[in-house]
N, CA, C and O of each residue as an XYZ file, in Angstrom:
612
protein
N     107.018     86.693     97.528
C     106.876     86.391     98.916
C     105.857     85.272     99.056
O     104.784     85.330     98.456
N     106.174     84.287     99.820
C     105.320     83.120     99.938
C     105.099     82.793    101.409
O     106.025     82.872    102.215
N     103.885     82.429    101.750
C     103.577     81.980    103.107
C     103.607     80.461    103.115
O     102.941     79.812    102.308
N     104.382     79.904    104.030
C     104.447     78.461    104.142
C     104.367     78.077    105.603
O     104.745     78.851    106.482
N     103.872     76.878    105.857
C     103.922     76.371    107.216
C     105.298     75.762    107.392
O     105.792     75.078    106.496
N     105.932     76.006    108.552
C     107.253     75.437    108.760
C     107.198     73.919    108.801
O     106.146     73.327    109.044
N     108.351     73.294    108.559
C     108.396     71.833    108.527
C     108.142     71.250    109.913
O     108.096     71.975    110.907
N     107.982     69.967    109.962
C     107.629     69.305    111.218
C     108.740     69.377    112.247
O     108.512     69.054    113.413
N     109.943     69.792    111.849
C     111.035     69.933    112.796
C     110.884     71.152    113.691
O     111.571     71.253    114.707
N     110.007     72.074    113.340
C     109.791     73.262    114.143
C     108.991     72.897    115.381
O     108.015     72.151    115.304
N     109.407     73.425    116.514
C     108.694     73.142    117.759
C     107.246     73.585    117.653
O     106.943     74.603    117.031
N     106.365     72.826    118.257
C     104.936     73.164    118.227
C     104.698     74.471    118.957
O     105.335     74.758    119.970
N     103.775     75.256    118.434
C     103.455     76.542    119.019
C     102.820     76.376    120.387
O     103.152     77.112    121.316
N     101.942     75.451    120.521
C     101.204     75.238    121.755
C     100.429     73.937    121.610
O     100.440     73.320    120.545
N      99.770     73.527    122.652
C      98.945     72.328    122.544
C      97.619     72.640    121.866
O      96.918     71.724    121.436
N      97.262     73.912    121.764
C      96.023     74.315    121.100
C      96.201     74.136    119.596
O      97.056     74.784    118.992
N      95.404     73.264    118.990
C      95.568     72.966    117.568
C      95.122     74.121    116.673
O      95.341     74.073    115.463
N      94.509     75.144    117.232
C      94.107     76.297    116.431
C      95.172     77.379    116.378
O      94.953     78.426    115.770
N      96.312     77.148    116.998
C      97.442     78.067    116.885
C      98.484     77.371    116.032
O      98.958     76.282    116.358
N      98.833     78.025    114.926
C      99.791     77.447    113.980
C     100.871     78.464    113.659
O     100.689     79.670    113.826
N     101.985     77.951    113.200
C     103.113     78.802    112.815
C     103.244     78.844    111.302
O     103.017     77.858    110.600
N     103.621     80.030    110.827
C     103.823     80.251    109.398
C     105.101     81.049    109.195
O     105.470     81.883    110.022
N     105.756     80.783    108.101
C     106.938     81.553    107.704
C     106.598     82.246    106.400
O     106.150     81.606    105.449
N     106.811     83.563    106.352
C     106.645     84.331    105.123
C     108.049     84.758    104.708
O     108.774     85.381    105.483
N     108.423     84.417    103.477
C     109.783     84.688    103.016
C     109.758     85.334    101.642
O     108.870     85.067    100.832
N     110.717     86.166    101.394
C     110.905     86.770    100.089
C     111.711     85.790     99.247
O     112.782     85.347     99.660
N     111.198     85.453     98.070
C     111.846     84.453     97.221
C     113.192     84.902     96.655
O     113.992     84.059     96.250
N     113.461     86.204     96.618
C     114.675     86.699     95.971
C     115.718     87.216     96.944
O     116.867     87.428     96.556
N     115.348     87.421     98.189
C     116.283     87.898     99.200
C     116.192     86.960    100.390
O     115.360     86.053    100.418
N     117.031     87.179    101.344
C     117.008     86.328    102.532
C     116.164     86.935    103.650
O     116.564     86.915    104.814
N     114.993     87.478    103.294
C     114.099     88.046    104.289
C     113.087     86.985    104.691
O     112.539     86.286    103.840
N     112.844     86.870    105.974
C     111.768     85.992    106.418
C     111.240     86.458    107.765
O     111.960     87.025    108.587
N     109.972     86.200    107.954
C     109.302     86.493    109.216
C     108.502     85.255    109.594
O     107.836     84.652    108.751
N     108.572     84.883    110.865
C     107.774     83.765    111.330
C     106.662     84.308    112.224
O     106.893     85.130    113.111
N     105.461     83.826    111.963
C     104.284     84.234    112.727
C     103.707     83.054    113.475
O     103.861     81.901    113.073
N     103.046     83.363    114.562
C     102.125     82.444    115.193
C     100.751     83.042    114.966
O     100.542     84.237    115.174
N      99.817     82.209    114.540
C      98.472     82.674    114.214
C      97.469     81.884    115.040
O      97.466     80.653    115.044
N      96.624     82.624    115.735
C      95.542     82.009    116.492
C      94.317     81.980    115.581
O      93.677     83.003    115.339
N      94.008     80.782    115.084
C      92.889     80.641    114.148
C      91.527     80.693    114.837
O      90.496     80.669    114.166
N      91.513     80.762    116.168
C      90.262     81.073    116.868
C      89.921     82.550    116.676
O      88.753     82.934    116.724
N      90.949     83.375    116.459
C      90.754     84.809    116.217
C      90.717     85.085    114.715
O      89.760     85.672    114.212
N      91.768     84.657    113.996
C      91.837     84.891    112.551
C      91.054     83.780    111.852
O      91.623     82.815    111.341
N      89.766     83.944    111.848
C      88.853     83.002    111.202
C      88.738     83.345    109.721
O      89.191     84.412    109.307
N      88.152     82.478    108.919
C      87.928     82.832    107.514
C      87.115     84.128    107.355
O      87.350     84.890    106.417
N      86.175     84.377    108.249
C      85.371     85.601    108.165
C      86.222     86.836    108.431
O      86.118     87.826    107.707
N      87.070     86.789    109.473
C      87.940     87.932    109.756
C      88.991     88.082    108.661
O      89.336     89.202    108.284
N      89.500     86.967    108.149
C      90.456     87.030    107.043
C      89.860     87.740    105.839
O      90.522     88.569    105.214
N      88.619     87.422    105.510
C      87.922     88.087    104.403
C      87.779     89.580    104.685
O      88.013     90.407    103.804
N      87.394     89.921    105.913
C      87.205     91.324    106.288
C      88.516     92.109    106.184
O      88.536     93.204    105.621
N      89.606     91.560    106.720
C      90.902     92.248    106.658
C      91.371     92.348    105.212
O      91.818     93.412    104.782
N      91.277     91.267    104.462
C      91.727     91.284    103.071
C      90.935     92.299    102.254
O      91.515     93.034    101.455
N      89.625     92.347    102.443
C      88.796     93.264    101.662
C      88.959     94.723    102.073
O      88.534     95.620    101.346
N      89.565     94.967    103.221
C      89.842     96.344    103.644
C      90.794     97.028    102.670
O      90.739     98.244    102.487
N      91.660     96.244    102.050
C      92.700     96.759    101.168
C      92.327     96.536     99.705
O      91.592     95.605     99.376
N      92.846     97.408     98.826
C      92.628     97.218     97.396
C      93.353     95.955     96.931
O      94.266     95.464     97.595
N      92.931     95.447     95.791
C      93.507     94.246     95.167
C      93.270     92.975     95.980
O      94.038     92.018     95.886
N      92.210     92.972     96.771
C      91.950     91.802     97.604
C      91.661     90.556     96.782
O      91.988     89.448     97.209
N      91.048     90.717     95.595
C      90.759     89.541     94.782
C      92.038     88.862     94.309
O      92.133     87.635     94.327
N      93.016     89.648     93.888
C      94.248     89.041     93.378
C      95.019     88.349     94.496
O      95.619     87.298     94.268
N      95.014     88.922     95.708
C      95.675     88.247     96.827
C      94.981     86.923     97.135
O      95.641     85.907     97.351
N      93.658     86.938     97.155
C      92.908     85.708     97.425
C      93.170     84.678     96.324
O      93.338     83.493     96.610
N      93.205     85.129     95.065
C      93.496     84.214     93.951
C      94.863     83.560     94.119
O      95.020     82.366     93.863
N      95.855     84.347     94.551
C      97.214     83.813     94.755
C      97.241     82.715     95.809
O      98.119     81.853     95.795
N      96.279     82.751     96.721
C      96.219     81.753     97.802
C      94.998     80.851     97.663
O      94.444     80.397     98.664
N      94.575     80.588     96.417
C      93.454     79.678     96.137
C      92.196     80.032     96.933
O      91.550     79.168     97.525
N      91.871     81.316     96.929
C      90.696     81.863     97.621
C      90.717     81.671     99.132
O      89.668     81.703     99.775
N      91.884     81.476     99.695
C      92.035     81.362    101.153
C      92.427     82.740    101.686
O      93.592     83.135    101.627
N      91.429     83.466    102.211
C      91.671     84.830    102.693
C      92.561     84.844    103.927
O      93.290     85.813    104.139
N      92.523     83.813    104.734
C      93.388     83.749    105.911
C      94.846     83.693    105.479
O      95.678     84.435    106.000
N      95.157     82.820    104.532
C      96.538     82.742    104.037
C      96.949     84.046    103.356
O      98.091     84.485    103.493
N      96.028     84.661    102.627
C      96.337     85.941    101.979
C      96.674     87.000    103.018
O      97.598     87.790    102.823
N      95.936     87.021    104.113
C      96.176     88.003    105.174
C      97.512     87.734    105.862
O      98.246     88.674    106.165
N      97.836     86.483    106.109
C      99.123     86.159    106.735
C     100.271     86.587    105.821
O     101.258     87.161    106.281
N     100.137     86.309    104.552
C     101.172     86.703    103.578
C     101.283     88.223    103.505
O     102.386     88.764    103.432
N     100.137     88.916    103.526
C     100.135     90.375    103.505
C     100.780     90.927    104.785
O     101.490     91.931    104.730
N     100.543     90.288    105.925
C     101.181     90.694    107.175
C     102.698     90.573    107.047
O     103.438     91.428    107.533
N     103.154     89.510    106.395
C     104.589     89.342    106.171
C     105.173     90.471    105.342
O     106.254     90.980    105.640
N     104.451     90.856    104.299
C     104.902     91.971    103.459
C     105.015     93.243    104.292
O     106.002     93.971    104.182
N     104.018     93.512    105.119
C     104.013     94.716    105.941
C     105.140     94.691    106.966
O     105.864     95.674    107.115
N     105.292     93.580    107.670
C     106.308     93.492    108.719
C     107.710     93.618    108.127
O     108.549     94.329    108.680
N     107.971     92.943    107.019
C     109.288     93.067    106.383
C     109.533     94.517    105.976
O     110.635     95.034    106.163
N     108.518     95.175    105.422
C     108.646     96.586    105.065
C     108.953     97.460    106.268
O     109.812     98.338    106.194
N     108.260     97.231    107.373
C     108.517     98.004    108.592
C     109.935     97.777    109.099
O     110.592     98.710    109.561
N     110.400     96.549    109.012
C     111.749     96.234    109.468
C     112.787     96.922    108.588
O     113.781     97.442    109.094
N     112.566     96.928    107.287
C     113.493     97.616    106.388
C     113.471     99.123    106.633
O     114.516     99.773    106.615
N     112.272     99.681    106.863
C     112.152    101.118    107.149
C     112.860    101.511    108.432
O     113.278    102.660    108.577
N     113.004    100.581    109.366
C     113.657    100.901    110.633
C     115.116    101.293    110.433
O     115.703    101.975    111.273
N     115.696    100.860    109.323
C     117.096    101.179    109.056
C     118.081    100.258    109.749
O     119.292    100.447    109.633
N     117.588     99.282    110.454
C     118.438     98.358    111.187
C     118.276     96.947    110.635
O     117.228     96.598    110.092
N     119.325     96.142    110.782
C     119.181     94.719    110.516
C     118.338     94.133    111.644
O     118.530     94.470    112.812
N     117.424     93.275    111.296
C     116.568     92.635    112.293
C     116.790     91.133    112.187
O     116.592     90.536    111.129
N     117.198     90.539    113.281
C     117.453     89.107    113.295
C     117.224     88.607    114.715
O     118.047     88.826    115.604
N     116.102     87.938    114.917
C     115.836     87.410    116.248
C     115.121     86.074    116.144
O     114.425     85.786    115.170
N     115.314     85.275    117.170
C     114.769     83.923    117.216
C     113.514     83.881    118.079
O     113.168     84.851    118.754
N     112.851     82.749    118.042
C     111.609     82.545    118.781
C     111.784     82.820    120.269
O     110.859     83.298    120.925
N     112.954     82.523    120.802
C     113.185     82.694    122.237
C     113.275     84.166    122.664
O     113.220     84.459    123.859
N     113.411     85.082    121.723
C     113.545     86.505    122.038
C     112.165     87.163    122.016
O     111.802     87.867    121.073
N     111.417     86.911    123.075
C     110.017     87.315    123.148
C     109.802     88.820    123.087
O     108.814     89.274    122.509
N     110.710     89.606    123.673
C     110.534     91.066    123.659
C     110.573     91.618    122.246
O     109.782     92.497    121.903
N     111.489     91.111    121.415
C     111.574     91.567    120.021
C     110.291     91.233    119.274
O     109.744     92.075    118.561
N     109.814     90.012    119.438
C     108.578     89.608    118.770
C     107.398     90.452    119.212
O     106.586     90.868    118.386
N     107.298     90.705    120.503
C     106.207     91.531    121.034
C     106.277     92.940    120.461
O     105.259     93.506    120.061
N     107.480     93.503    120.422
C     107.676     94.850    119.892
C     107.231     94.950    118.431
O     106.480     95.858    118.073
N     107.688     94.025    117.588
C     107.318     94.065    116.172
C     105.846     93.732    115.960
O     105.216     94.268    115.049
N     105.294     92.851    116.791
C     103.862     92.533    116.701
C     103.026     93.782    116.958
O     102.086     94.072    116.218
N     103.369     94.505    117.993
C     102.615     95.716    118.334
C     102.772     96.788    117.257
O     101.815     97.494    116.941
N     103.977     96.912    116.692
C     104.189     97.896    115.618
C     103.309     97.591    114.412
O     102.656     98.481    113.867
N     103.296     96.336    114.005
C     102.531     96.017    112.801
C     101.031     96.081    113.060
O     100.279     96.520    112.190
N     100.584     95.657    114.224
C      99.150     95.699    114.518
C      98.651     97.118    114.755
O      97.445     97.367    114.735
N      99.574     98.043    114.978
C      99.209     99.448    115.139
C      98.938    100.120    113.787
O      98.380    101.216    113.736
N      99.329     99.466    112.712
C      99.094    100.005    111.375
C      97.598     99.909    111.043
O      96.898     99.022    111.533
N      97.130    100.821    110.217
C      95.716    100.862    109.824
C      95.283     99.521    109.228
O      96.003     98.918    108.432
N      94.107     99.073    109.625
C      93.516     97.875    109.050
C      93.838     96.580    109.766
O      93.335     95.528    109.373
N      94.668     96.622    110.812
C      95.082     95.391    111.486
C      94.453     95.213    112.856
O      94.756     94.235    113.539
N      93.594     96.115    113.278
C      92.779     95.888    114.466
C      93.377     96.280    115.795
O      92.672     96.251    116.804
N      94.637     96.644    115.846
C      95.289     97.106    117.071
C      95.361     96.005    118.126
O      95.245     94.818    117.819
N      95.552     96.420    119.362
C      95.770     95.503    120.476
C      94.461     95.204    121.207
O      93.503     95.975    121.158
N      94.458     94.067    121.878
C      93.300     93.718    122.704
C      93.725     93.078    124.017
O      92.902     92.499    124.726
N      95.010     93.182    124.339
C      95.515     92.598    125.579
C      96.036     91.183    125.437
O      96.660     90.662    126.363
N      95.794     90.543    124.293
C      96.310     89.186    124.074
C      97.607     89.277    123.267
O      97.873     90.308    122.649
N      98.409     88.224    123.263
C      99.633     88.245    122.455
C      99.371     88.350    120.953
O     100.273     88.702    120.192
N      98.135     88.046    120.518
C      97.812     87.979    119.094
C      97.058     89.195    118.576
O      96.808     89.299    117.375
N      96.696     90.104    119.454
C      95.942     91.278    119.027
C      94.604     90.910    118.410
O      94.194     89.750    118.438
N      93.935     91.895    117.859
C      92.601     91.674    117.289
C      92.640     90.880    115.985
O      91.641     90.275    115.597
N      93.803     90.880    115.299
C      93.892     90.160    114.022
C      94.308     88.704    114.192
O      94.198     87.920    113.249
N      94.789     88.325    115.386
C      95.156     86.935    115.622
C      96.556     86.554    115.187
O      96.867     85.368    115.079
N      97.420     87.551    114.932
C      98.762     87.271    114.418
C      99.807     87.918    115.320
O      99.665     89.070    115.729
N     100.862     87.157    115.622
C     101.997     87.751    116.325
C     103.299     87.324    115.652
O     103.410     86.218    115.123
N     104.267     88.212    115.682
C     105.591     87.959    115.120
C     106.393     87.199    116.171
O     106.445     87.607    117.331
N     107.018     86.095    115.767
C     107.811     85.336    116.735
C     109.286     85.200    116.353
O     110.102     84.834    117.199
N     109.642     85.484    115.109
C     111.042     85.436    114.686
C     111.165     86.162    113.350
O     110.194     86.274    112.601
N     112.366     86.651    113.061
C     112.567     87.347    111.784
C     114.039     87.418    111.435
O     114.909     87.415    112.306
N     114.296     87.483    110.139
C     115.615     87.783    109.605
C     115.401     88.714    108.424
O     114.974     88.286    107.352
N     115.701     89.983    108.630
C     115.561     90.994    107.580
C     116.781     91.904    107.685
O     116.928     92.664    108.642
N     117.643     91.811    106.693
C     118.872     92.585    106.729
C     118.916     93.567    105.573
O     118.584     93.236    104.435
N     119.333     94.779    105.895
C     119.513     95.789    104.856
C     120.605     95.314    103.895
O     121.480     94.537    104.274
N     120.545     95.787    102.651
C     121.626     95.396    101.741
C     122.955     95.963    102.236
O     123.017     97.090    102.726
N     123.999     95.177    102.103
C     125.325     95.621    102.501
C     126.096     96.181    101.319
O     125.712     95.987    100.165
N     127.173     96.867    101.609
C     128.008     97.480    100.585
C     128.426     96.451     99.537
O     128.399     96.735     98.339
N     128.808     95.272     99.981
C     129.299     94.236     99.067
C     128.213     93.667     98.163
O     128.525     93.085     97.124
N     126.958     93.821     98.532
C     125.883     93.268     97.707
C     125.360     94.270     96.684
O     124.507     93.930     95.864
N     125.860     95.495     96.728
C     125.414     96.533     95.799
C     126.433     96.725     94.686
O     127.630     96.517     94.884
N     125.950     97.123     93.520
C     126.850     97.418     92.411
C     126.669     98.880     92.004
O     125.638     99.495     92.277
N     127.670     99.407     91.359
C     127.646    100.793     90.885
C     127.944    100.778     89.396
O     128.890    100.134     88.944
N     127.123    101.495     88.642
C     127.291    101.555     87.195
C     127.146    103.001     86.753
O     126.172    103.666     87.104
N     128.114    103.491     85.983
C     128.010    104.837     85.435
C     127.115    104.797     84.208
O     127.298    103.952     83.331
N     126.164    105.691     84.140
C     125.236    105.745     83.021
C     125.792    106.688     81.957
O     126.357    107.734     82.276
N     125.626    106.309     80.701
C     126.173    107.093     79.602
C     125.337    108.337     79.305
O     125.876    109.374     78.919
N     124.062    108.233     79.482
C     123.187    109.366     79.181
C     122.838    110.086     80.468
O     122.563    109.463     81.494
N     122.854    111.401     80.397
C     122.448    112.219     81.524
C     120.986    112.581     81.311
O     120.652    113.176     80.287
N     120.101    112.239     82.247
C     118.675    112.550     82.053
C     118.436    114.057     82.024
O     119.158    114.833     82.650
N     117.402    114.450     81.278
C     117.023    115.867     81.239
C     116.496    116.283     82.598
O     115.755    115.549     83.252
N     116.891    117.456     82.999
C     116.457    117.947     84.314
C     115.121    118.621     84.245
O     114.613    119.090     85.263
C-alpha cells in the first residue's frame, strides 16, 4: 500500500495550501482511498503522536523516510480499506458523493487512536475520506484447488 499525491489533473481541494489530497492504494489489488488532509491539523507533531500510539511506528516512519505525517496517512488508508472490506459491501464513490465520504470519515475516526470528531470535516486527526474504490473479490477472481493431504484434526 502506498500513499501518493494525486497528479496535477486532480481538482484542487481548496484555496488553502495546507489542505492536500492523497491517494492510498493497494499495489496488488484495485483498492484505493482518496483523502483530503488539513495540514494545519495533521502537523508533524500530531503525526508523530498518532504514529507512536501504535506498535511498529519506527518501521512505518522508515517506510516514509521518517515522515510521520505520510506514515499516518498511509496507515489511515490501511484502516479505511479494512473497514470497507469488513462491511461486506463493494464501496465505490467519487469526490462528489459527500455523504459517503462523511460516513466513512466518521467511521474511521471513531476507531481508537484517531481522535474522534471535533465538528470539522477533518476531525481531530485532520483527515477525511473523499473517494474510494474497494471491491470484495468476485466469484470469477477466486480459484478452487483440492488439496491432496487432509490436515490432522
